[in-house]
C-alpha positions in Angstrom: 5.8 -27.9 23.3 3.6 -28.4 20.1 0.0 -29.6 20.5 -0.6 -32.9 18.7 -3.6 -34.8 17.6 -4.1 -38.2 15.8 -4.2 -38.1 12.1 -6.3 -40.4 9.9 -3.6 -43.1 10.2 -3.6 -43.0 14.0 -0.3 -41.2 14.2 0.3 -37.9 16.0 0.6 -34.8 13.9 0.5 -31.1 14.9 -2.7 -29.2 15.0 -3.2 -26.7 12.2 -1.3 -23.5 12.8 1.3 -25.1 15.0 4.9 -25.2 13.8 6.6 -28.6 13.6 7.6 -29.2 10.0 7.3 -26.5 7.4 10.5 -24.9 8.8 12.8 -26.2 6.1 14.9 -23.5 4.4 17.2 -24.7 1.7 20.9 -23.7 1.5 20.2 -22.6 -2.1 17.6 -20.2 -0.9 20.0 -18.9 1.7 22.8 -18.3 -0.7 20.7 -16.6 -3.3 18.9 -14.3 -0.9 22.1 -13.5 1.0 23.9 -12.4 -2.2 20.9 -10.5 -3.6 20.3 -8.7 -0.3 24.0 -8.1 0.3 24.0 -9.9 3.6 20.7 -8.4 5.0 19.2 -11.9 4.9 21.2 -12.6 8.1 19.0 -10.3 10.1 15.8 -11.8 8.7 17.0 -15.3 9.3 17.6 -14.5 12.9 14.1 -13.2 13.2 12.4 -16.0 11.3 14.2 -18.9 13.0 13.7 -17.3 16.4 10.0 -17.0 15.6 9.9 -20.7 14.7 11.6 -21.5 18.0 9.1 -19.3 19.9 6.1 -20.9 18.2 7.4 -24.5 18.7 8.2 -24.0 22.4 5.3 -21.7 23.2 3.6 -24.0 25.7 6.8 -24.9 27.6 8.0 -21.3 27.6 4.6 -20.1 28.9 4.7 -22.6 31.7 8.2 -21.5 32.7 7.3 -17.8 32.4 9.6 -17.2 29.5 8.9 -14.8 26.6 10.6 -14.6 23.2 10.5 -11.5 20.9 11.5 -12.4 17.4 11.6 -8.9 16.0 13.7 -7.5 18.7 15.9 -10.6 18.6 16.6 -10.0 14.9 17.3 -6.3 15.5 19.9 -7.1 18.1 22.2 -8.2 15.3 22.7 -4.6 14.4 24.4 -4.1 17.9 28.0 -5.2 17.6 28.5 -6.6 21.2 25.0 -7.4 22.5 24.2 -9.0 19.2 26.9 -11.6 19.7 25.4 -12.7 23.0 22.0 -13.0 21.4 23.4 -15.0 18.6 25.1 -17.4 21.0 21.7 -17.8 22.9 20.0 -18.4 19.6 22.2 -21.3 18.6 22.4 -22.6 22.2 18.6 -23.0 22.4 18.5 -24.9 19.1 21.4 -27.1 20.1 19.6 -27.9 23.4 16.6 -29.0 21.4 18.7 -31.3 19.2 20.5 -32.8 22.2 17.3 -33.4 24.0 15.8 -35.2 21.0 19.0 -37.1 20.2 19.5 -35.5 16.8 23.2 -35.3 15.7 24.4 -31.7 15.3 27.5 -29.8 14.3 26.7 -26.7 16.3 29.9 -25.7 18.0 28.8 -22.7 20.0 32.3 -21.3 20.7 33.5 -21.7 17.1 30.4 -20.4 15.5 30.3 -17.3 17.8 33.9 -16.6 17.2 33.4 -16.6 13.4 30.3 -14.3 13.9 32.5 -11.9 15.8 35.2 -12.0 13.1 32.5 -11.5 10.5 31.2 -8.5 12.3 34.6 -6.9 12.5 35.4 -7.6 8.8 32.0 -6.3 7.7 32.4 -3.0 9.7 35.9 -2.5 8.3 34.7 -3.1 4.8 31.8 -0.6 5.3 34.1 2.1 6.6 36.5 1.7 3.7 33.6 2.0 1.3 32.4 5.3 2.8 32.2 8.3 0.6 34.9 10.1 2.4 37.5 7.4 1.7 36.9 6.7 -2.0 40.3 6.1 -3.5 41.6 3.2 -5.6 43.3 1.0 -3.1 41.0 1.8 -0.1 37.8 1.2 -2.2 39.1 -2.1 -3.5 40.1 -3.2 -0.1 36.7 -2.3 1.3 34.9 -4.2 -1.4 37.1 -7.3 -0.9 36.4 -7.2 2.9 32.7 -6.8 2.3 32.7 -9.8 0.0 34.7 -11.9 2.5 32.1 -10.9 5.2 29.2 -11.9 2.9 30.8 -15.2 2.0 31.5 -16.0 5.7 27.9 -15.1 6.7 26.5 -17.4 4.0 28.7 -20.3 5.2 27.6 -19.7 8.8 23.9 -19.6 7.8 24.2 -22.7 5.7 25.9 -24.6 8.6 23.2 -23.5 11.1 20.2 -24.0 8.8 21.4 -27.5 7.8 21.2 -28.4 11.5 17.8 -26.8 11.9 16.5 -28.7 8.9 17.8 -31.9 10.4 16.0 -31.2 13.6 12.6 -30.3 12.0 12.9 -33.5 9.9 13.3 -35.5 13.1 10.2 -33.9 14.5 8.1 -35.2 11.6 9.7 -35.9 8.3 6.4 -36.0 6.6 5.9 -32.3 7.3 9.3 -31.2 6.1 8.5 -28.7 3.4 9.9 -25.4 2.4 9.0 -22.4 4.6 6.8 -19.9 2.8 8.4 -16.9 1.2 8.0 -14.1 3.7 7.4 -10.4 3.3 10.7 -9.8 5.1 12.5 -11.7 2.3 10.9 -9.4 -0.3 12.1 -6.4 1.7 15.6 -7.8 1.8 15.6 -8.3 -1.9 14.4 -4.7 -2.6 17.0 -3.2 -0.2 19.7 -5.4 -1.6 19.1 -4.3 -5.2 19.3 -0.7 -4.0 22.5 -1.3 -2.1 24.1 -3.2 -5.1 23.1 -0.3 -7.4 24.9 2.0 -5.0 28.1 -0.1 -5.1 28.1 -0.3 -8.9 27.5 3.4 -9.1 30.4 4.1 -6.7 32.7 1.9 -8.8 31.8 3.4 -12.1 31.5 7.0 -10.8 33.7 7.3 -7.7 
């Protein structure tokens, strides 16, 4: 999978540019960015962790004639049904890596996918109830509550998944376990999140 070379101590380490460690994303970072971006971080997380998977398994995937498209993979999460299947595949691939390496995991594919489906339904319902044509006291409040529930559930799911991924990358080479660099996509999520939050506040103050 990853190309390795001896370091100055005679131990194997990945060549520059290869992804082994450096894939660590803290749960604190996930929580903050998810809240600020109003849940948009989910889509970026799917893209970024799939890109990490693609880079890490590049040689093996090439040998097997497989290709992975991180951008498209992240965009599939906007598709209510197909996105669920892509999410399941996402977690299954990482679980296979952890099982192969003998790393303990808590990735229950059926349970996680079920919660993702529930989260999608709750999120859509909350969005509909917050639409301009349905602004009224009870409906608006219910929509906001559902949106918050969906946000909290997505954060919990991300934290569970990323904690497993962090454990895997640490098993690859604990010396290289460092925080992933702040990406441009995360900046975009923050900017869009601020705009969305401003819209919600405006809707509450001036319905």
